[in-house]
C-alpha positions in Angstrom: -8.7 -2.0 -32.7 -5.5 0.0 -32.2 -4.0 -1.0 -28.9 -1.1 0.6 -26.9 0.7 -2.1 -24.9 2.7 -0.6 -22.0 5.5 -2.2 -19.9 6.0 -4.6 -22.9 8.5 -7.3 -22.4 9.7 -9.6 -25.2 7.3 -12.4 -24.1 4.4 -9.9 -24.2 5.3 -9.0 -27.8 5.5 -12.6 -28.8 2.4 -14.0 -27.1 0.1 -11.0 -27.6 1.1 -10.7 -31.3 0.5 -14.4 -31.8 -2.9 -14.2 -30.2 -3.9 -11.0 -32.1 -3.2 -12.8 -35.4 -5.6 -15.5 -34.4 -8.4 -13.0 -33.7 -11.5 -12.8 -36.0 -11.0 -9.0 -35.7 -8.1 -7.0 -37.0 -6.0 -5.5 -34.3 -2.9 -3.2 -34.4 -0.6 -3.5 -31.4 1.8 -0.8 -30.6 4.4 -1.9 -27.9 6.0 0.5 -25.5 8.8 -0.6 -23.1 8.0 2.2 -20.7 5.4 2.0 -18.0 2.2 4.0 -18.2 1.9 7.1 -16.1 0.6 10.6 -16.5 3.7 11.6 -18.5 3.5 8.7 -21.0 -0.3 8.6 -21.4 -0.1 10.7 -24.6 1.8 7.7 -26.3 -1.6 6.2 -26.7 -2.6 8.9 -29.2 -5.0 7.5 -31.8 -5.5 4.2 -29.9 -8.8 2.7 -29.0 -7.5 0.7 -26.0 -4.5 0.4 -23.7 -3.1 -2.9 -22.3 -1.4 -2.4 -18.9 0.5 -4.5 -16.3 0.9 -4.4 -12.5 3.3 -1.4 -12.3 1.5 0.8 -14.8 -0.2 3.8 -13.0 -3.7 4.1 -14.3 -4.6 6.8 -11.8 -6.8 9.8 -12.2 -4.1 12.0 -13.6 -3.1 9.4 -16.1 -6.7 8.8 -17.1 -7.2 12.6 -17.5 -4.2 12.6 -19.9 -5.2 9.7 -22.0 -6.4 10.6 -25.5 -10.2 10.7 -25.9 -10.1 7.8 -28.3 -9.2 5.4 -25.5 -12.3 3.5 -24.3 -10.9 0.3 -22.9 -8.2 -0.5 -20.3 -7.2 -4.2 -20.4 -5.1 -5.0 -17.4 -3.1 -8.1 -18.1 -3.0 -9.3 -14.5 -5.5 -10.3 -11.9 -5.1 -7.3 -9.6 -6.4 -3.9 -10.4 -5.3 -1.7 -7.5 -3.2 0.2 -10.1 -6.4 1.5 -11.7 -8.6 4.4 -10.5 -12.0 2.8 -11.3 -13.9 5.9 -10.4 -11.9 8.1 -12.7 -12.2 5.5 -15.5 -16.0 5.4 -15.0 -16.3 9.2 -15.2 -14.4 9.1 -18.5 -16.6 6.3 -19.8 -13.7 3.9 -20.0 -14.3 0.2 -19.5 -11.7 -1.7 -17.3 -11.0 -5.4 -17.8 -8.6 -7.7 -16.1 -7.3 -11.3 -16.3 -9.1 -13.0 -13.4 -7.4 -16.3 -13.4 -4.5 -16.8 -15.8 -2.9 -19.6 -13.7 -3.3 -19.7 -10.0 -1.1 -22.8 -10.0 1.8 -20.8 -11.3 1.9 -18.4 -8.3 0.9 -21.1 -5.8 3.7 -23.4 -6.9 6.2 -20.6 -6.9 5.2 -19.6 -3.4 6.0 -23.1 -2.1 9.3 -23.0 -4.0 10.2 -19.8 -2.3 9.1 -21.2 1.0 11.3 -24.3 0.7 14.2 -22.4 -0.7 14.1 -20.1 2.3 13.7 -22.9 4.8 16.3 -25.3 3.4 18.7 -22.5 2.3 18.9 -23.9 -1.2 20.0 -20.5 -2.6 23.0 -20.4 -0.2 23.9 -24.1 -1.0 23.9 -23.3 -4.7 26.2 -20.3 -4.3 28.6 -22.3 -2.0 29.0 -25.2 -4.4 29.6 -22.8 -7.4 32.5 -21.4 -5.3 33.8 -24.8 -4.6 32.6 -24.9 -1.0 30.9 -28.2 -0.2 30.4 -27.7 3.5 26.8 -27.7 4.9 27.4 -25.8 8.2 24.7 -23.1 8.6 22.4 -24.7 6.0 20.1 -26.6 8.5 16.4 -26.2 7.9 13.3 -27.7 9.4 10.8 -30.4 8.5 7.7 -28.9 7.1 5.7 -31.9 8.3 3.7 -31.1 11.3 4.6 -27.4 11.3 1.9 -24.7 11.5 1.6 -22.5 8.5 -0.5 -19.4 8.4 -2.2 -18.7 5.0 -3.5 -15.2 4.8 -6.0 -15.0 1.9 -7.7 -18.2 0.6 -8.9 -17.2 -2.9 -7.8 -19.3 -5.8 -4.1 -19.0 -5.2 -4.3 -19.3 -1.4 -6.5 -22.3 -1.7 -4.0 -24.1 -3.9 -1.1 -23.2 -1.5 -3.2 -24.5 1.4 -3.9 -27.8 -0.4 -0.2 -28.3 -1.2 0.8 -27.6 2.4 -1.9 -29.4 4.2 -2.2 -32.5 1.9 1.3 -32.7 0.5 3.5 -31.6 3.4 0.9 -32.5 6.0 1.3 -29.1 7.7 -1.2 -27.8 10.1 -2.7 -24.8 8.2 -4.3 -21.8 9.9 -6.3 -20.0 7.3 -7.6 -16.4 7.5 -9.9 -14.6 5.0 -12.8 -12.2 5.4 -14.6 -14.6 3.1 -14.1 -18.2 4.0 -13.6 -20.5 1.0 -15.9 -23.6 1.3 -13.3 -25.7 -0.6 -10.7 -24.8 2.0 -13.0 -25.4 4.9 -13.3 -29.1 3.8 -9.6 -29.7 3.6 -8.0 -32.0 6.2 -5.4 -30.3 8.5 -6.9 -26.8 7.9 -8.5 -24.6 10.5 -10.0 -21.1 9.8 -9.3 -18.5 12.5 -11.6 -15.5 13.0 -8.8 -13.3 14.4 -5.6 -12.9 12.3 -3.7 -12.2 15.6 -4.1 -15.9 16.4 -2.5 -16.8 13.0 0.4 -14.5 13.7 1.0 -15.9 17.2 0.8 -19.6 16.3 2.4 -19.9 12.9 5.9 -21.2 12.1 5.6 -19.9 8.6 3.3 -17.2 7.2 2.4 -16.8 3.5 0.4 -13.9 2.1 -2.2 -14.3 -0.7 -4.5 -11.3 -0.2 -5.3 -8.4 -2.5 -4.0 -4.9 -1.8 -6.8 -2.8 -0.3 -6.9 -0.1 2.3 -7.4 -2.8 4.9 -4.5 -4.9 3.8 -1.9 -2.2 3.1 0.9 -2.7 5.5 -1.0 -5.6 7.1 2.5 -6.9 8.1 3.6 -4.0 10.2 5.6 -3.5 13.4 2.6 -4.5 15.6 1.9 -7.6 13.6 5.6 -8.7 13.6 5.7 -8.3 17.3 2.9 -10.9 17.7 4.8 -13.5 15.7 6.9 -16.4 16.9 10.7 -15.7 17.1 12.3 -17.2 13.9 9.1 -17.1 11.8 9.5 -17.4 8.1 7.5 -14.9 6.0 6.6 -15.3 2.4 4.9 -12.8 0.1 3.9 -13.4 -3.5 0.8 -11.3 -3.4 1.2 -7.5 -3.4 4.3 -5.6 -2.2 2.5 -3.0 -0.1 0.9 -5.7 2.1 4.2 -5.7 3.9 5.7 -2.6 5.6 9.3 -3.1 4.3 11.0 -0.9 6.9 9.2 -2.7 9.7 10.4 -6.0 8.4 13.9 -4.7 8.1 13.7 -3.8 11.7 12.5 -7.2 12.6 15.3 -8.8 10.6 17.9 -6.7 12.4 16.5 -7.8 15.7 16.5 -11.5 14.5 12.8 -11.6 15.2 12.2 -13.0 11.7 14.0 -16.2 10.7 13.8 -15.4 7.0 11.9 -13.5 4.4 11.1 -14.5 0.8 9.3 -12.0 -1.4 8.4 -11.9 -5.1 6.9 -8.4 -4.7 8.1 -5.1 -3.2 6.0 -2.1 -2.3 8.2 0.3 -4.4 8.9 -2.2 -7.2 7.5 -0.1 -10.0 10.7 1.7 -10.6 12.9 -1.3 -10.6 11.3 -4.7 -11.4 11.4 -5.9 -15.0 14.4 -3.7 -15.6 18.2 -4.4 -15.7 20.3 -2.4 -13.2 23.2 -4.9 -13.1 25.6 -2.3 -14.6 24.3 0.9 -13.2 23.0 -0.2 -9.8 19.7 0.9 -8.4 18.8 3.9 -6.2 16.7 2.5 -3.4 18.3 2.3 0.0 15.5 0.2 1.4 15.6 -2.5 -1.2 19.4 -2.5 -1.1 19.3 -3.0 2.7 16.7 -5.8 2.3 18.8 -7.7 -0.3 21.9 -7.4 2.0 20.4 -9.9 4.5 21.6 -13.5 4.1 18.2 -14.8 5.2 16.2 -12.8 2.6 15.3 -13.9 -0.9 13.9 -11.3 -3.3 12.7 -12.1 -6.8 11.3 -9.7 -9.3 7.6 -10.5 -9.6 8.0 -13.7 -11.5 5.7 -16.0 -9.6 3.1 -15.8 -12.5 5.7 -16.5 -15.2 4.9 -19.9 -16.8 4.2 -20.7 -20.4 0.6 -21.6 -19.4 0.0 -18.4 -17.6 1.4 -16.1 -20.3 -0.7 -18.0 -22.9 -3.8 -17.6 -20.7 -3.1 -13.9 -20.2 -3.0 -13.3 -23.9 -6.1 -15.3 -24.4 -8.0 -13.4 -21.8 -6.9 -10.0 -23.0 -8.2 -10.7 -26.5 -11.4 -12.2 -25.2 -12.1 -8.7 -23.7 -10.7 -6.8 -26.8 -12.7 -8.9 -29.3 -16.0 -8.6 -27.4 -15.5 -4.9 -26.8 -14.9 -4.3 -30.5 -18.0 -6.4 -31.5 -20.4 -5.5 -28.7 -19.0 -2.5 -26.7 -18.6 -4.6 -23.6 -16.2 -7.2 -22.1 -17.0 -10.7 -20.7 -18.6 -10.4 -17.2 -15.8 -12.5 -15.6 -13.2 -10.0 -16.9 -15.0 -6.8 -16.1 -13.8 -4.7 -13.2 -16.5 -2.7 -11.6 
């Protein structure tokens, strides 16, 4: 198959090419640095499939502009909120994803963000590099015995819950519309039926829910108003789960003790690109990064060797089966 790979980073080129060479089928990969959107859809001319990432816009207009030859969208991530499934179905395009490349990668990174924010490790690092060995202003808190709210207890949320409840011995309040039987059996974990209870009682809140109509701006002004003063908020799920402007307001009022995010609701124009020389044109993001108690990283929670290998493997499981049978593995299929 001839496959157009959008938002291609150097590691995508390496790992996808290596995996393509191991395939029993012959595949031709064409890599594009640019993201996929309605204006770039024509780059897939003559291709049988496209391979997309989190910030590629596979919306109706993009799908309408894709060449007729494209019959498969392979999204090399777990989420698929960037794909208009109805529009794809009307065009007869199959959509696949990578359901579980490495939940440990994101879960472990989440805890790293949490501890960096709590213990101000990023500030300590910068101080020492400047020759400042004082520790004033770097005081954190013990995680032991603290109440942590985990919103979303799928694979990633369950691992985070286990690390916090079993490793740190935190009291975990879990919330999910579908309660995870594995999580229910964990010591120090209690499911709450009302997310407002989680907001009100948690010292730290970490988000692991998909982006849906129900979760968009879940963390808004009203939710922030219910939280404890000084709460720490961590988001490594989807950017738009958090209303950034509302969070900035809470930071200015010192309602939030700290914010650590690996995702941002308008990240598509900036993340995975270098603006160190030119600067970036986003006043909201610039304001966010100006706070001393805010950590922003550019969607790297997934980024481990194991995860990237698994992504490449899963992509070609779908591609190989589609070429041979006209369908993708059921576990990878997005309906």
